[in-house]
C-alpha positions as CSV (number, residue, x, y, z in Angstrom):
1,M,-19.9,-3.6,-10.3
2,T,-18.3,-1.7,-13.3
3,D,-14.4,-1.1,-13.4
4,G,-13.1,2.0,-12.0
5,L,-14.8,4.7,-10.2
6,V,-18.4,5.6,-10.6
7,F,-19.6,9.1,-9.2
8,E,-23.3,10.1,-8.9
9,N,-24.5,13.4,-7.5
10,K,-28.4,13.6,-7.9
11,N,-28.5,14.3,-4.3
12,S,-26.1,17.2,-3.8
13,L,-29.1,19.7,-3.6
14,V,-27.1,22.0,-5.8
15,R,-29.7,24.2,-7.5
16,A,-29.6,23.9,-11.4
17,S,-29.2,27.6,-11.9
18,D,-26.1,27.7,-9.6
19,F,-24.7,24.5,-11.1
20,E,-25.0,26.5,-14.6
21,K,-23.3,29.4,-13.2
22,I,-20.7,27.7,-11.7
23,K,-19.9,25.5,-14.5
24,R,-19.3,28.7,-16.8
25,K,-16.8,29.7,-13.9
26,I,-15.3,26.3,-13.5
27,S,-14.7,26.0,-17.4
28,I,-12.4,29.1,-17.3
29,E,-10.5,27.6,-14.3
30,I,-10.0,24.3,-15.8
31,T,-8.4,25.7,-19.0
32,K,-6.0,27.5,-16.6
33,I,-5.4,24.1,-14.9
34,K,-4.7,22.5,-18.3
35,E,-2.3,25.4,-19.3
36,S,-0.4,25.0,-16.0
37,L,-0.1,21.3,-16.6
38,S,1.3,21.6,-20.1
39,K,3.8,24.1,-18.6
40,K,4.6,21.9,-15.8
41,E,4.2,24.6,-13.4
42,Q,5.0,24.6,-9.6
43,G,2.4,22.4,-8.0
44,Y,0.7,21.3,-11.1
45,V,3.5,18.9,-11.9
46,A,2.1,16.5,-9.2
47,L,-1.1,16.2,-11.4
48,N,1.0,15.0,-14.1
49,L,2.8,12.2,-12.4
50,P,0.6,9.7,-14.0
51,N,2.0,10.4,-17.5
52,E,5.6,10.3,-16.4
53,K,6.8,6.9,-17.4
54,I,10.5,7.3,-16.4
55,I,9.3,7.8,-12.8
56,L,7.6,4.5,-12.7
57,D,10.6,2.8,-14.6
58,T,13.2,4.3,-12.0
59,V,11.2,3.0,-9.0
60,Q,10.6,-0.7,-10.6
61,E,14.3,-0.9,-11.0
62,I,15.1,-0.1,-7.4
63,V,12.1,-2.3,-6.2
64,K,13.6,-5.4,-8.3
65,Q,17.0,-4.8,-6.4
66,K,15.5,-4.8,-2.9
67,Q,13.3,-7.6,-3.6
68,A,16.6,-9.5,-4.6
69,L,17.7,-9.1,-1.0
70,G,15.0,-11.2,0.3
71,V,13.2,-8.7,2.5
72,S,11.0,-9.6,5.4
73,A,9.9,-6.1,6.3
74,I,9.8,-2.4,5.0
75,I,9.9,0.2,7.3
76,V,8.6,3.5,6.0
77,I,9.6,6.5,8.1
78,G,8.2,10.0,7.4
79,I,5.1,11.9,8.6
80,G,1.9,13.6,6.8
81,G,1.8,13.6,3.3
82,S,4.8,11.2,2.9
83,I,3.1,8.3,4.7
84,L,-0.7,8.9,4.4
85,G,-1.2,8.0,0.8
86,T,1.0,5.3,0.9
87,E,-0.7,3.6,4.0
88,A,-4.1,4.3,2.4
89,I,-3.2,2.4,-0.8
90,Y,-1.4,-0.3,1.3
91,V,-4.2,-1.1,3.6
92,A,-7.0,-0.9,0.9
93,T,-5.6,-3.4,-1.2
94,Q,-3.9,-5.9,1.5
95,G,-6.5,-5.3,4.2
96,K,-6.3,-3.9,7.8
97,L,-4.8,-7.4,9.1
98,H,-2.1,-7.3,6.4
99,D,0.8,-8.3,8.8
100,E,-1.1,-11.3,10.0
101,T,-1.8,-12.6,6.6
102,H,1.4,-11.5,4.3
103,N,5.0,-12.7,4.5
104,L,6.3,-9.3,4.3
105,K,5.5,-6.6,6.7
106,M,5.2,-3.0,5.9
107,L,5.3,-0.8,9.1
108,F,5.0,3.0,9.0
109,V,6.9,5.2,11.7
110,D,5.0,8.4,11.3
111,T,5.0,9.8,14.8
112,V,7.7,10.5,17.7
113,D,5.4,8.9,20.3
114,T,8.1,7.1,22.4
115,D,6.0,3.8,22.9
116,T,5.0,3.5,19.2
117,V,8.3,3.8,18.0
118,I,9.9,1.2,20.6
119,D,7.1,-1.0,19.5
120,T,8.2,-1.0,15.9
121,Y,11.9,-0.8,16.9
122,N,11.7,-4.0,18.7
123,I,9.8,-5.6,15.8
124,M,12.6,-4.9,13.6
125,E,15.2,-6.0,16.0
126,S,13.5,-9.5,16.4
127,L,13.5,-9.8,12.7
128,L,17.2,-8.8,12.3
129,K,18.3,-11.2,15.1
130,S,16.3,-13.9,13.2
131,E,18.7,-13.2,10.2
132,K,15.7,-11.6,8.4
133,N,16.3,-8.6,6.1
134,V,14.6,-5.3,6.7
135,V,14.6,-2.2,4.2
136,L,14.5,1.4,5.7
137,N,12.8,3.8,3.6
138,V,13.0,7.3,4.9
139,I,11.1,10.1,3.4
140,S,11.5,13.8,3.7
141,E,11.2,16.0,0.7
142,S,12.9,18.9,2.5
143,G,15.3,16.6,4.3
144,R,14.9,18.7,7.5
145,T,11.6,17.1,8.7
146,T,12.3,16.7,12.7
147,E,9.8,13.5,13.3
148,A,11.4,11.8,10.0
149,I,15.0,12.7,10.7
150,S,14.9,11.8,14.6
151,N,13.1,8.4,13.8
152,F,15.5,7.8,10.7
153,E,18.5,8.0,13.2
154,I,17.1,5.7,15.7
155,F,16.4,2.8,13.0
156,L,19.4,3.2,11.2
157,D,21.4,2.7,14.5
158,L,19.8,-0.3,14.9
159,L,20.6,-1.7,11.2
160,K,24.1,-0.7,11.6
161,K,24.3,-3.1,14.7
162,H,23.0,-5.9,13.0
163,R,24.2,-5.5,9.4
164,K,27.7,-4.7,8.3
165,D,26.7,-3.9,4.7
166,Y,23.6,-1.7,5.9
167,Q,23.9,0.8,3.1
168,K,22.1,-1.5,0.9
169,Y,19.2,-1.8,2.9
170,V,18.6,2.0,3.1
171,V,16.5,4.1,0.4
172,V,16.2,7.9,0.8
173,T,13.5,9.7,-0.8
174,T,13.9,13.4,-0.9
175,K,14.6,16.5,-3.0
176,K,17.9,16.5,-5.2
177,D,18.9,19.8,-3.5
178,S,18.2,18.9,0.2
179,K,20.7,18.3,3.1
180,L,19.4,14.6,3.4
181,Y,20.2,13.8,-0.3
182,S,23.9,14.8,0.2
183,L,24.0,12.6,3.2
184,A,22.5,9.8,1.3
185,L,25.3,10.1,-1.3
186,K,28.1,10.4,1.2
187,N,26.9,7.3,2.8
188,K,26.1,5.4,-0.4
189,F,22.5,5.1,0.2
190,D,20.3,4.5,-2.7
191,T,18.1,7.6,-3.6
192,L,14.7,8.5,-5.2
193,I,14.1,12.0,-6.2
194,V,10.8,13.9,-5.4
195,G,10.5,16.3,-8.3
196,D,10.3,20.1,-7.7
197,G,6.7,21.3,-7.0
198,V,5.5,18.0,-5.8
199,G,4.1,18.6,-2.3
200,G,3.8,16.1,0.4
201,R,-0.1,15.6,0.2
202,Y,0.1,15.2,-3.6
203,S,3.1,13.0,-3.7
204,V,1.7,9.3,-3.4
205,L,2.1,8.7,-7.3
206,S,5.8,9.9,-7.0
207,P,8.7,7.7,-5.6
208,V,7.4,8.7,-2.2
209,G,4.5,6.2,-2.5
210,L,5.7,3.9,-5.4
211,F,8.7,2.3,-4.0
212,P,7.4,1.1,-0.8
213,L,4.2,0.0,-2.6
214,G,6.0,-1.8,-5.2
215,L,8.4,-3.5,-2.9
216,A,5.5,-4.7,-1.0
217,G,4.0,-6.2,-3.9
218,V,1.0,-3.7,-4.8
219,D,0.7,-3.3,-8.3
220,I,1.8,0.3,-9.0
221,K,1.4,-0.2,-12.7
222,S,-2.2,-0.4,-12.5
223,L,-2.3,2.2,-10.0
224,M,-0.7,4.6,-12.3
225,K,-2.7,3.5,-15.0
226,G,-5.9,4.2,-13.1
227,A,-4.8,7.8,-12.2
228,K,-3.8,8.5,-15.8
229,N,-7.4,7.4,-16.8
230,M,-9.0,9.7,-14.5
231,N,-6.8,12.6,-15.9
232,E,-8.6,12.0,-19.1
233,R,-11.9,11.9,-17.6
234,A,-11.5,14.7,-15.2
235,F,-10.5,17.3,-18.1
236,K,-13.4,16.5,-20.5
237,E,-16.9,18.2,-20.5
238,I,-17.8,19.3,-16.8
239,T,-20.8,17.2,-16.8
240,K,-18.7,14.0,-17.6
241,S,-15.8,15.0,-15.0
242,P,-16.3,13.6,-11.6
243,S,-13.5,16.1,-10.3
244,A,-15.3,19.2,-11.9
245,Q,-18.8,18.1,-10.6
246,S,-17.7,17.2,-7.0
247,A,-15.9,20.6,-6.9
248,I,-19.1,22.3,-7.9
249,D,-21.1,20.2,-5.2
250,L,-18.8,21.1,-2.3
251,Y,-18.3,24.8,-3.5
252,C,-22.1,25.4,-3.9
253,N,-22.8,24.0,-0.6
254,Y,-20.1,25.5,1.1
255,R,-21.4,28.9,0.2
256,E,-24.5,27.9,1.5
257,G,-23.0,27.2,5.0
258,K,-22.0,23.8,4.7
259,C,-18.4,24.2,6.1
260,I,-17.8,20.6,6.7
261,H,-17.1,17.8,4.4
262,D,-17.9,14.3,5.7
263,I,-16.2,11.3,3.9
264,F,-18.5,8.4,4.9
265,I,-16.7,5.0,4.0
266,F,-18.4,1.9,3.9
267,S,-15.0,-0.2,4.4
268,S,-13.0,-0.5,7.4
269,D,-9.8,-1.3,5.1
270,L,-10.5,2.3,3.4
271,E,-10.3,4.6,6.9
272,A,-6.6,5.3,6.1
273,L,-7.8,6.7,2.6
274,G,-10.1,8.8,4.5
275,K,-7.1,10.2,6.6
276,W,-5.3,10.8,3.4
277,Y,-8.2,12.9,2.0
278,R,-8.3,14.8,5.2
279,Q,-5.1,16.3,5.0
280,L,-5.5,17.0,1.2
281,L,-8.6,18.9,1.7
282,A,-7.5,20.8,5.0
283,E,-4.2,21.7,4.2
284,S,-4.8,23.1,0.5
285,L,-8.0,25.1,1.2
286,G,-7.6,26.1,4.7
287,K,-5.9,29.7,3.8
288,K,-5.8,33.0,5.9
289,Y,-5.1,35.0,2.7
290,N,-6.7,34.4,-1.0
291,L,-4.6,35.0,-4.0
292,K,-4.9,38.7,-3.9
293,G,-3.6,39.1,-0.5
294,Y,-7.0,39.8,1.0
295,K,-7.5,38.1,4.5
296,V,-10.4,35.5,3.8
297,C,-9.9,32.7,6.4
298,E,-11.2,30.1,3.8
299,G,-11.3,26.2,4.6
300,I,-13.8,23.3,4.4
301,T,-13.3,21.0,7.5
302,P,-13.0,17.3,6.5
303,T,-14.1,14.5,8.6
304,V,-14.0,10.7,8.0
305,S,-17.0,8.4,9.0
306,M,-16.9,4.6,8.9
307,G,-19.9,2.9,8.0
308,S,-21.7,1.1,9.6
309,T,-19.6,1.8,12.8
310,D,-20.0,5.6,13.1
311,L,-23.8,5.0,12.7
312,H,-24.0,3.9,16.0
313,S,-21.6,6.8,17.3
314,M,-22.5,9.9,15.0
315,G,-25.9,9.0,13.2
316,Q,-27.7,10.9,15.7
317,L,-25.7,14.1,15.1
318,Y,-25.5,13.7,11.5
319,L,-29.4,13.1,11.0
320,A,-30.6,15.4,13.9
321,G,-27.8,18.0,14.5
322,Q,-26.7,21.2,12.5
323,T,-27.0,21.0,8.9
324,N,-23.5,22.3,8.4
325,R,-22.4,19.4,6.4
326,F,-21.9,17.9,3.1
327,T,-21.4,14.0,2.7
328,T,-19.7,11.8,0.2
329,F,-20.6,8.4,0.8
330,I,-18.1,5.7,-0.6
331,K,-19.5,2.2,-1.6
332,V,-17.0,-0.3,-1.7
333,E,-17.2,-3.8,-3.3
334,P,-15.7,-6.6,-0.8
335,K,-13.2,-8.8,-2.5
336,R,-14.7,-12.1,-0.9
337,K,-18.0,-13.6,0.5
338,I,-19.2,-14.9,3.9
339,R,-22.7,-16.2,4.6
340,I,-24.5,-16.0,7.7
341,P,-25.8,-19.5,8.9
342,K,-29.3,-20.5,8.4
343,E,-30.6,-20.9,12.1
344,K,-34.4,-20.4,12.5
345,E,-34.1,-19.8,16.1
346,Y,-31.9,-16.6,15.6
347,D,-34.8,-15.1,13.5
348,E,-36.3,-14.1,17.0
349,L,-33.4,-11.8,17.5
350,V,-32.8,-10.2,14.1
351,E,-35.5,-11.0,11.4
352,G,-34.5,-11.2,7.7
353,I,-30.8,-11.8,8.2
354,Q,-30.6,-15.7,7.9
355,G,-28.6,-17.2,5.2
356,K,-27.6,-13.8,3.7
357,Y,-24.2,-12.6,2.8
358,L,-22.6,-9.9,5.0
359,S,-22.1,-7.8,1.9
360,Q,-26.0,-7.7,1.6
361,I,-26.3,-6.6,5.2
362,M,-23.8,-3.9,4.5
363,D,-25.8,-2.7,1.3
364,A,-29.2,-2.7,3.1
365,I,-27.5,-0.4,5.8
366,F,-25.7,1.5,3.0
367,H,-29.1,2.4,1.2
368,G,-30.9,2.8,4.3
369,T,-28.6,5.6,5.5
370,R,-28.9,7.2,1.9
371,I,-32.8,7.0,2.3
372,A,-32.6,8.7,5.7
373,Y,-30.4,11.4,4.3
374,I,-32.7,12.0,1.3
375,K,-35.7,12.2,3.6
376,G,-33.9,14.6,5.9
377,K,-32.9,16.7,2.9
378,L,-29.2,16.4,3.9
379,P,-27.0,16.9,0.7
380,F,-24.4,14.2,-0.6
381,N,-23.0,12.7,-3.4
382,Q,-21.7,9.1,-4.1
383,I,-18.5,7.3,-5.0
384,S,-18.4,3.6,-5.9
385,I,-14.9,1.9,-6.0
386,R,-13.3,-1.7,-5.6
387,K,-10.2,-2.3,-3.6
388,K,-8.2,-2.6,-6.6
389,E,-5.2,-0.6,-7.5
390,Y,-6.6,0.5,-10.8
391,D,-9.6,2.2,-8.8
392,L,-7.5,3.3,-6.1
393,G,-5.6,5.3,-8.5
394,E,-8.5,6.7,-10.2
395,Y,-9.9,7.7,-6.8
396,M,-6.7,9.6,-5.5
397,Q,-6.2,11.6,-9.0
398,Y,-10.0,12.5,-8.8
399,E,-9.5,13.8,-5.3
400,M,-6.4,15.9,-6.2
401,I,-7.7,17.2,-9.2
402,K,-10.9,18.3,-7.5
403,V,-9.0,19.9,-4.7
404,V,-7.2,22.0,-7.3
405,I,-10.4,23.0,-8.7
406,L,-11.8,24.0,-5.6
407,G,-8.6,26.0,-4.8
408,H,-9.1,27.9,-8.1
409,L,-12.9,28.7,-7.2
410,L,-12.0,29.9,-3.8
411,S,-9.1,31.9,-5.2
412,V,-6.6,30.3,-2.7
413,N,-3.4,28.4,-3.6
414,P,-4.0,24.8,-3.0
415,F,-0.3,24.0,-3.4
416,D,1.2,25.9,-0.3
417,Q,0.9,25.5,3.3
418,P,2.5,28.5,4.8
419,N,1.0,28.3,8.3
420,V,2.4,24.6,9.0
421,E,5.9,26.1,9.3
422,D,4.8,28.3,12.3
423,Y,4.8,25.1,14.6
424,K,8.0,23.6,12.9
425,Q,9.9,27.0,13.5
426,E,8.7,27.1,17.2
427,T,9.7,23.5,17.6
428,R,13.2,24.0,16.1
429,E,13.9,27.0,18.5
430,I,12.6,24.8,21.4
431,L,15.1,22.0,20.7
432,K,17.9,24.5,20.1
433,R,17.7,25.4,23.6
């Protein structure tokens, strides 16, 4: 398999005339995006993160300091965009069973579900009692996220009970003008700054994701290198830009009634990557009003399917139900190989699998699914990647740029999320009672 992300869209079912029409429109929008990038305008600064070497240098210095403490676990506290991207890359590179196969544990606290929090609390307490060191990384860009601050207080209290020098085991990631930043300075916690204009769902390549990933041993330099390369690919000629072509595929199919985008991933280690994308697409494009202030109620509903598991749960619906869905298949190269034994008597159960690698079975299922979609005239495009930091950096940057282009095509702001504040405000009012 070639290095980096490979994009293919010959089965998107977009008419050539529509492609050319949108291609002309998108050229104007991409020029606007490039201008906004060069000016480092609000929101667009996130797309420029791979070029900010000083951020990577700062993070690597803090990582080195914390590694010197002999850390056995890092507990990442946040919610939504401040967690999803980090978890996606970590699980993709280290595997779903990472805590069973790695010396350093990375635990994510992204919920106020009591039982889940207590389970993590007990793990941390056990480590501390065993004289093992744990780093807390709380992430809240606003510094006022109810779930993140609630959990931070609980875990900080535990850390204080077991470490007199607890301050050096805490890293706070937030914006410089937040109340959490002021509290961190007062308590002498290490701080990492999230730049202005970098929203949660676009923040994985900022200190939000880079610090915990770097501490856990992920090659963040290679991650950023891949993202930087995608920036170069994305803003070339449209027919050579995966982000632009994919945006056209989705936009044209959306206007034809395909209001669902299913990301169909053929690797269980990348399920969290699908959940990261789900937030990115939903929160960026789900808007009641367009840029001119007209009520439009735009939005493409993202779903995540896992191959081959969901072919047995959702396949019937996908192949025979309403044709309101555009699919992106993600083909993933496994890191290792395992072969099925050659047992003649088992040929009577399933013919043709004896002596084959499991990857050959998965490939057959993948291509069989593609053929079924083609015969059913169901539109899709395809991405092929490896479970390597470089490819994942390319993939995440590809998706972020694609979504911003889609925002331009739909005439909505891809960087805000005004209605998310509705539930937050109501929650704060209830808690004050």
